[in-house]
N, CA and C atoms as a LAMMPS dump frame, in Angstrom:
ITEM: TIMESTEP
0
ITEM: NUMBER OF ATOMS
327
ITEM: BOX BOUNDS ff ff ff
-5.0000000000000000e+02 5.0000000000000000e+02
-5.0000000000000000e+02 5.0000000000000000e+02
-5.0000000000000000e+02 5.0000000000000000e+02
ITEM: ATOMS id mol type element x y z
1 1 1 N -419.937 272.599 76.497
2 1 2 C -420.071 273.777 76.522
3 1 3 C -418.848 273.84 75.232
4 2 1 N -418.767 274.64 74.061
5 2 2 C -418.351 274.766 72.898
6 2 3 C -418.827 276.502 72.315
7 3 1 N -418.1 276.925 71.866
8 3 2 C -417.915 277.81 71.262
9 3 3 C -418.923 277.866 69.467
10 4 1 N -419.889 278.791 69.992
11 4 2 C -421.119 278.951 68.736
12 4 3 C -420.777 279.712 67.655
13 5 1 N -420.463 281.333 67.924
14 5 2 C -420.668 282.386 67.221
15 5 3 C -419.75 283.314 68.058
16 6 1 N -419.568 284.848 66.861
17 6 2 C -418.832 285.647 67.681
18 6 3 C -420.054 286.4 66.639
19 7 1 N -420.645 287.591 67.603
20 7 2 C -421.551 288.835 67.125
21 7 3 C -421.118 290.101 67.011
22 8 1 N -421.61 290.705 65.7
23 8 2 C -420.645 291.727 65.422
24 8 3 C -422.12 292.731 65.144
25 9 1 N -422.345 293.648 65.693
26 9 2 C -423.11 294.549 65.218
27 9 3 C -423.069 295.542 63.842
28 10 1 N -423.995 295.625 62.658
29 10 2 C -423.484 296.387 61.689
30 10 3 C -424.563 297.113 61.423
31 11 1 N -424.094 298.38 60.248
32 11 2 C -425.239 299.147 60.225
33 11 3 C -425.831 298.678 58.672
34 12 1 N -425.367 297.704 57.982
35 12 2 C -426.022 297.833 56.617
36 12 3 C -426.115 295.944 56.401
37 13 1 N -427.25 295.099 56.24
38 13 2 C -427.179 293.899 56.821
39 13 3 C -426.501 293.698 55.175
40 14 1 N -427.19 293.731 53.984
41 14 2 C -426.989 293.389 53.434
42 14 3 C -425.653 293.435 52.549
43 15 1 N -425.394 294.664 52.829
44 15 2 C -423.581 295.015 51.997
45 15 3 C -422.987 294.563 53.272
46 16 1 N -423.043 293.9 54.416
47 16 2 C -422.387 293.388 55.425
48 16 3 C -421.808 291.656 54.867
49 17 1 N -423.284 291.079 54.423
50 17 2 C -423.129 289.92 53.978
51 17 3 C -422.448 289.515 52.88
52 18 1 N -422.718 290.798 51.919
53 18 2 C -422.065 290.676 50.555
54 18 3 C -420.995 290.899 51.037
55 19 1 N -420.442 291.797 51.744
56 19 2 C -418.706 291.395 52.115
57 19 3 C -418.13 290.636 52.511
58 20 1 N -418.86 289.981 53.694
59 20 2 C -418.323 288.84 54.254
60 20 3 C -418.044 287.413 53.21
61 21 1 N -418.991 287.454 52.224
62 21 2 C -418.929 286.645 51.725
63 21 3 C -418.136 286.529 50.144
64 22 1 N -418.216 287.563 49.984
65 22 2 C -417.107 288.098 48.502
66 22 3 C -415.531 288.419 48.991
67 23 1 N -415.454 288.192 50.152
68 23 2 C -413.735 288.902 50.366
69 23 3 C -413.359 287.926 51.639
70 24 1 N -414.221 287.049 52.47
71 24 2 C -413.619 286.404 53.04
72 24 3 C -414.17 284.89 53.036
73 25 1 N -414.99 284.461 51.871
74 25 2 C -415.401 283.41 51.891
75 25 3 C -416.449 282.681 53.045
76 26 1 N -417.237 283.562 53.493
77 26 2 C -418.384 282.895 54.154
78 26 3 C -419.766 282.336 53.12
79 27 1 N -420.174 281.472 54.062
80 27 2 C -421.798 281.442 53.223
81 27 3 C -422.72 281.469 54.32
82 28 1 N -423.81 282.508 53.782
83 28 2 C -425.005 282.416 54.535
84 28 3 C -425.727 281.318 55.007
85 29 1 N -425.978 281.405 56.268
86 29 2 C -426.461 280.137 57.051
87 29 3 C -428.393 279.998 57.297
88 30 1 N -428.014 281.576 57.498
89 30 2 C -429.528 281.62 58.069
90 30 3 C -430.161 283.503 58.66
91 31 1 N -431.341 283.257 58.632
92 31 2 C -431.138 284.81 58.842
93 31 3 C -433.024 284.759 59.672
94 32 1 N -433.029 285.846 60.819
95 32 2 C -434.302 285.899 61.552
96 32 3 C -434.532 287.133 62.108
97 33 1 N -435.713 287.351 62.588
98 33 2 C -435.795 288.466 63.501
99 33 3 C -436.377 287.946 64.736
100 34 1 N -435.665 289.479 65.81
101 34 2 C -435.8 289.071 67.037
102 34 3 C -435.967 290.942 67.768
103 35 1 N -437.709 290.521 67.463
104 35 2 C -438.463 291.975 67.508
105 35 3 C -438.096 292.726 66.213
106 36 1 N -437.342 294.483 66.418
107 36 2 C -436.743 294.813 65.731
108 36 3 C -435.299 294.58 65.321
109 37 1 N -434.571 293.693 65.767
110 37 2 C -433.458 293.161 65.249
111 37 3 C -433.488 292.122 64.28
112 38 1 N -432.406 292.643 63.075
113 38 2 C -432.413 291.579 62.322
114 38 3 C -431.094 290.439 62.392
115 39 1 N -430.951 289.395 62.196
116 39 2 C -429.892 288.661 62.864
117 39 3 C -429.378 287.672 61.611
118 40 1 N -428.729 288.095 61.165
119 40 2 C -427.884 287.05 60.019
120 40 3 C -426.988 286.216 60.373
121 41 1 N -426.878 284.529 60.166
122 41 2 C -425.779 284.041 60.513
123 41 3 C -424.771 283.651 59.068
124 42 1 N -423.451 283.855 59.035
125 42 2 C -422.53 283.256 58.236
126 42 3 C -421.67 282.14 58.68
127 43 1 N -421.403 281.118 57.974
128 43 2 C -420.318 279.868 58.284
129 43 3 C -419.28 279.892 57.302
130 44 1 N -418.028 279.794 57.984
131 44 2 C -416.74 279.542 57.331
132 44 3 C -416.361 278.124 58.119
133 45 1 N -416.754 276.774 57.701
134 45 2 C -416.018 276.173 58.348
135 45 3 C -416.788 275.539 59.668
136 46 1 N -416.218 275.676 60.564
137 46 2 C -416.576 275.674 62.114
138 46 3 C -416.823 276.874 63.123
139 47 1 N -416.501 277.937 61.918
140 47 2 C -416.829 279.284 62.62
141 47 3 C -418.194 279.772 62.199
142 48 1 N -418.876 280.64 63.318
143 48 2 C -419.973 281.201 62.876
144 48 3 C -419.551 282.696 63.427
145 49 1 N -420.096 283.513 62.634
146 49 2 C -420.46 285.142 62.186
147 49 3 C -421.954 285.7 62.529
148 50 1 N -422.32 286.749 63.377
149 50 2 C -423.744 286.416 63.717
150 50 3 C -423.819 287.7 63.255
151 51 1 N -424.174 288.548 62.743
152 51 2 C -424.478 289.812 62.138
153 51 3 C -425.793 290.472 62.52
154 52 1 N -425.664 291.42 63.454
155 52 2 C -427.615 291.911 63.885
156 52 3 C -427.075 293.496 63.509
157 53 1 N -428.305 293.748 63.525
158 53 2 C -428.637 295.072 62.813
159 53 3 C -430.146 295.533 64.158
160 54 1 N -430.202 297.013 64.202
161 54 2 C -431.452 297.485 65.145
162 54 3 C -431.16 297.249 66.677
163 55 1 N -430.396 297.437 67.306
164 55 2 C -429.995 297.477 68.606
165 55 3 C -428.894 298.241 68.509
166 56 1 N -428.58 298.546 69.641
167 56 2 C -427.689 299.726 70.278
168 56 3 C -426.653 298.275 71.26
169 57 1 N -425.98 297.51 70.79
170 57 2 C -425.377 296.292 71.27
171 57 3 C -424.073 296.222 70.62
172 58 1 N -422.885 296.339 71.788
173 58 2 C -421.94 295.494 71.329
174 58 3 C -421.373 294.185 71.046
175 59 1 N -420.122 293.968 70.676
176 59 2 C -420.565 292.749 70.207
177 59 3 C -419.836 291.602 71.379
178 60 1 N -419.794 290.128 71.277
179 60 2 C -420.002 289.337 71.919
180 60 3 C -419.987 287.822 71.283
181 61 1 N -419.2 287.051 72.514
182 61 2 C -418.725 285.774 72.343
183 61 3 C -419.92 284.832 72.509
184 62 1 N -420.004 283.909 72.138
185 62 2 C -421.281 282.872 72.176
186 62 3 C -420.485 281.64 72.64
187 63 1 N -421.432 281.056 73.468
188 63 2 C -421.081 279.635 73.587
189 63 3 C -422.55 278.963 73.788
190 64 1 N -422.373 277.385 72.986
191 64 2 C -423.599 276.922 72.865
192 64 3 C -423.151 275.719 74.005
193 65 1 N -424.367 275.389 74.69
194 65 2 C -424.601 274.644 75.676
195 65 3 C -426.21 273.665 75.788
196 66 1 N -425.682 272.724 76.266
197 66 2 C -426.378 271.281 76.396
198 66 3 C -428.042 272.34 77.769
199 67 1 N -427.357 272.561 78.485
200 67 2 C -428.785 273.28 79.621
201 67 3 C -428.496 274.489 79.863
202 68 1 N -429.313 275.036 79.393
203 68 2 C -429.109 277.075 79.855
204 68 3 C -429.801 276.892 81.101
205 69 1 N -430.474 276.318 81.951
206 69 2 C -430.707 276.093 83.051
207 69 3 C -429.952 276.093 84.002
208 70 1 N -428.943 275.367 83.789
209 70 2 C -427.58 274.566 84.712
210 70 3 C -426.791 275.977 84.421
211 71 1 N -426.085 276.492 83.004
212 71 2 C -425.492 277.644 83.036
213 71 3 C -425.912 278.973 83.847
214 72 1 N -427.756 278.846 84.095
215 72 2 C -428.021 280.199 84.539
216 72 3 C -427.735 280.138 86.17
217 73 1 N -427.867 279.245 86.689
218 73 2 C -427.814 278.606 88.012
219 73 3 C -426.249 278.672 88.69
220 74 1 N -425.365 278.246 87.518
221 74 2 C -423.829 278.751 87.797
222 74 3 C -423.393 280.076 87.987
223 75 1 N -424.299 281.092 87.053
224 75 2 C -424.111 282.605 87.2
225 75 3 C -425.238 283.02 87.992
226 76 1 N -425.672 282.534 88.82
227 76 2 C -426.754 283.174 89.441
228 76 3 C -426.147 284.354 90.404
229 77 1 N -424.854 284.661 90.805
230 77 2 C -424.517 285.759 91.43
231 77 3 C -424.044 286.826 90.673
232 78 1 N -423.975 286.747 89.553
233 78 2 C -423.21 286.926 88.566
234 78 3 C -424 288.325 87.639
235 79 1 N -423.72 289.18 86.934
236 79 2 C -424.216 290.361 86.402
237 79 3 C -425.074 289.401 85.248
238 80 1 N -426.672 289.388 85.151
239 80 2 C -427.481 288.897 83.867
240 80 3 C -427.411 290.617 83.041
241 81 1 N -427.523 290.435 81.82
242 81 2 C -427.232 291.854 80.757
243 81 3 C -429.066 291.36 80.262
244 82 1 N -429.757 290.438 79.606
245 82 2 C -430.655 290.108 79.047
246 82 3 C -430.846 288.591 78.977
247 83 1 N -432.434 288.329 79.2
248 83 2 C -432.352 287.131 78.781
249 83 3 C -433.058 286.581 79.928
250 84 1 N -433.687 285.029 79.952
251 84 2 C -433.522 284.371 78.616
252 84 3 C -435.03 284.198 77.692
253 85 1 N -434.239 284.13 76.501
254 85 2 C -435.15 284.738 75.566
255 85 3 C -435.49 283.329 74.745
256 86 1 N -436.361 283.146 74.46
257 86 2 C -436.599 282.326 72.994
258 86 3 C -436.724 282.526 71.491
259 87 1 N -435.761 282.498 70.951
260 87 2 C -436.037 283.144 69.228
261 87 3 C -437.052 282.282 68.435
262 88 1 N -437.233 282.635 67.401
263 88 2 C -437.928 282.106 66.784
264 88 3 C -437.903 281.102 66.022
265 89 1 N -436.327 279.992 65.956
266 89 2 C -436.312 278.77 65.507
267 89 3 C -435.976 277.881 66.509
268 90 1 N -436.221 278.501 67.922
269 90 2 C -436.65 277.579 68.966
270 90 3 C -435.693 277.781 70.049
271 91 1 N -434.033 278.266 69.647
272 91 2 C -433.055 278.566 70.216
273 91 3 C -433.216 279.454 71.706
274 92 1 N -432.513 279.137 72.566
275 92 2 C -432.962 279.673 73.625
276 92 3 C -431.523 280.066 74.019
277 93 1 N -431.591 281.784 74.491
278 93 2 C -430.129 282.627 74.839
279 93 3 C -430.39 283.24 75.835
280 94 1 N -429.168 283.499 76.788
281 94 2 C -429.241 284.69 78.077
282 94 3 C -427.515 285.478 77.93
283 95 1 N -427.845 286.425 78.406
284 95 2 C -426.733 287.055 78.318
285 95 3 C -425.545 287.842 79.857
286 96 1 N -424.464 287.258 79.905
287 96 2 C -424.033 287.982 80.878
288 96 3 C -422.848 288.648 80.478
289 97 1 N -422.866 289.536 82.144
290 97 2 C -421.402 290.928 81.099
291 97 3 C -419.916 290.028 82.12
292 98 1 N -419.115 290.373 81.411
293 98 2 C -417.785 289.392 82.399
294 98 3 C -417.315 290.317 83.063
295 99 1 N -416.256 290.181 83.817
296 99 2 C -415.604 290.904 84.743
297 99 3 C -414.503 292.348 83.94
298 100 1 N -414.586 292.601 82.896
299 100 2 C -414.219 293.423 82.376
300 100 3 C -415.137 293.794 81.062
301 101 1 N -416.421 293.95 81.516
302 101 2 C -417.782 294.458 80.503
303 101 3 C -417.775 293.833 79.699
304 102 1 N -417.016 292.659 79.006
305 102 2 C -417.117 291.888 77.966
306 102 3 C -418.631 291.198 77.862
307 103 1 N -419.485 290.716 77.239
308 103 2 C -420.771 290.67 76.746
309 103 3 C -420.339 288.509 76.288
310 104 1 N -421.133 287.934 77.417
311 104 2 C -420.907 286.417 77.048
312 104 3 C -422.196 286.424 76.868
313 105 1 N -422.567 285.57 75.585
314 105 2 C -423.985 284.617 75.279
315 105 3 C -423.957 283.331 75.279
316 106 1 N -424.878 282.893 76.318
317 106 2 C -425.004 281.292 76.232
318 106 3 C -426.231 280.756 75.354
319 107 1 N -425.903 279.809 74.573
320 107 2 C -427.067 279.518 73.815
321 107 3 C -427.542 278.018 74.213
322 108 1 N -428.748 277.911 74.139
323 108 2 C -429.313 276.285 74.047
324 108 3 C -429.704 275.884 72.748
325 109 1 N -429.611 275.024 71.647
326 109 2 C -430.251 274.83 70.351
327 109 3 C -431.629 273.913 70.848
């Protein structure tokens, strides 16, 4: 397991991407849609920032895993929030709530 990205909800995707590119030096990596939600990934070195619109979700931290099913078995007695989902690029993801209400995503590429 390793860190994959930090997710942040934004109100205007274009404005946010311009801001993070211009002032912080991020490069746009990819964009996609999941239902009504627009998702943009920005990258600076090994750090990824996921910007998303169209849903009412709080920020989250995401860990990349080799086998999503193994993680889901490990968390079988914990509170799952969403998923598992398969995104249009083939990634699979599931969301859990941590002990203090924080959102943790696990992602299999």
